[in-house]
C-alpha positions as CSV (number, residue, x, y, z in Angstrom):
1,X,124.5,106.6,84.5
2,X,121.1,105.4,83.5
3,X,119.4,102.5,85.2
4,X,120.6,103.3,88.7
5,X,117.8,102.7,91.1
6,X,117.3,103.4,94.8
7,X,117.8,99.6,95.5
8,X,121.1,99.6,93.7
9,X,122.3,102.7,95.6
10,X,121.0,101.2,98.8
11,X,123.0,98.0,98.3
12,X,126.1,100.0,97.5
13,X,125.7,102.2,100.6
14,X,125.0,99.2,102.8
15,X,128.1,97.4,101.6
16,X,130.2,100.5,102.2
17,X,128.8,100.9,105.7
18,X,129.2,97.2,106.6
19,X,132.7,96.8,105.2
20,X,135.1,96.5,108.0
21,X,134.3,95.6,111.6
22,X,133.8,98.4,114.1
23,X,134.5,101.3,111.9
24,X,134.7,104.7,113.6
25,X,132.0,107.4,113.4
26,X,134.4,109.5,111.5
27,X,134.9,106.8,108.9
28,X,131.1,106.3,108.6
29,X,130.7,110.0,108.0
30,X,133.4,110.0,105.4
31,X,131.8,107.1,103.5
32,X,128.4,108.8,103.7
33,X,129.9,112.0,102.3
34,X,131.5,110.2,99.4
35,X,128.2,108.4,98.7
36,X,126.1,111.6,98.8
37,X,128.6,113.3,96.5
38,X,128.2,110.4,94.0
39,X,124.4,110.6,94.1
40,X,124.6,114.4,93.7
41,X,127.0,114.1,90.8
42,X,124.7,111.6,89.1
43,X,121.8,114.1,89.7
44,X,119.8,111.4,91.5
45,X,119.0,113.4,94.7
46,X,115.3,112.8,94.2
47,X,116.0,109.1,95.0
48,X,117.4,109.9,98.5
49,X,114.2,109.1,100.4
50,X,113.9,105.7,98.7
51,X,117.6,105.1,99.1
52,X,117.3,105.8,102.9
53,X,114.3,103.4,103.3
54,X,115.9,100.6,101.3
55,X,119.3,101.0,103.1
56,X,117.5,100.9,106.5
57,X,115.8,97.6,105.4
58,X,119.1,96.1,104.3
59,X,121.1,97.2,107.4
60,X,118.3,95.9,109.7
61,X,118.3,92.5,108.0
62,X,122.1,92.2,108.0
63,X,122.4,93.2,111.6
64,X,119.5,91.0,112.8
65,X,117.6,94.0,114.1
66,X,113.8,94.4,113.9
67,X,112.5,97.3,111.8
68,X,109.4,98.9,113.2
69,X,107.4,101.6,111.5
70,X,105.0,103.5,113.8
71,X,102.2,105.1,111.8
72,X,99.9,107.6,113.5
73,X,97.4,110.1,112.3
74,X,99.3,112.9,113.9
75,X,102.8,113.3,115.3
76,X,103.3,111.4,118.5
77,X,104.3,113.3,121.6
78,X,107.7,112.7,123.0
79,X,106.3,110.8,126.0
80,X,104.1,108.5,123.7
81,X,107.0,107.8,121.4
82,X,109.3,107.0,124.3
83,X,106.7,104.7,126.0
84,X,106.2,102.8,122.7
85,X,109.9,102.3,122.1
86,X,110.5,101.2,125.7
87,X,107.6,98.7,125.6
88,X,108.7,97.0,122.4
89,X,112.5,96.8,123.0
90,X,115.9,98.3,122.2
91,X,117.0,96.0,119.5
92,X,115.0,97.8,116.9
93,X,115.3,100.4,114.1
94,X,112.5,102.8,114.4
95,X,110.7,104.9,111.8
96,X,107.7,107.2,112.5
97,X,105.3,108.1,109.7
98,X,102.2,110.3,109.6
99,X,99.2,108.6,108.0
100,X,96.1,110.8,108.2
101,X,93.9,108.0,106.9
102,X,94.2,106.3,110.3
103,X,92.0,109.1,111.7
104,X,93.2,108.3,115.3
105,X,95.3,105.7,117.0
106,X,98.5,103.9,115.7
107,X,99.5,101.1,113.5
108,X,102.8,99.2,114.0
109,X,104.5,97.4,111.1
110,X,107.3,95.0,111.9
111,X,109.8,94.1,109.2
112,X,107.3,95.1,106.5
113,X,105.2,92.1,107.4
114,X,103.5,91.7,110.8
115,X,101.0,94.4,111.6
116,X,99.3,95.5,114.8
117,X,96.5,98.0,114.1
118,X,95.0,100.2,116.9
119,X,93.7,102.8,114.5
120,X,90.2,104.2,114.4
121,X,89.8,103.4,110.7
122,X,90.6,99.7,111.4
123,X,87.9,99.6,114.1
124,X,85.4,101.3,111.8
125,X,86.2,98.8,109.0
126,X,85.6,95.9,111.5
127,X,82.2,97.3,112.6
128,X,81.0,97.6,108.9
129,X,82.5,94.2,108.0
130,X,80.3,92.6,110.7
131,X,77.1,94.1,109.3
């Protein structure tokens, strides 16, 4: 099938996962397995990272949860990650990304909109913007 995009797959997967209240983990696993078989059959495995991102966005929006992306120059230690998650709250879907352009520090992105930037590159840009 031509024309199938990551967004279309994400919408389909989200609907499958949200169909029916309080479905069991076993049923979720079954639905995911059927979905993955379909993607594999269509030879669209390369879309899986984009499908995952788009599905997470849809599920977060549908469930009313915040989606936070934590970007850091290097992987966060377990203690740092735990502290961040605890300070921001439990009603959140978390994603961690490595972005070496930050040089040091972190950047938090909420629901693909709000941004809190504690990165070194941001501080450097502010210094040079003031010159």
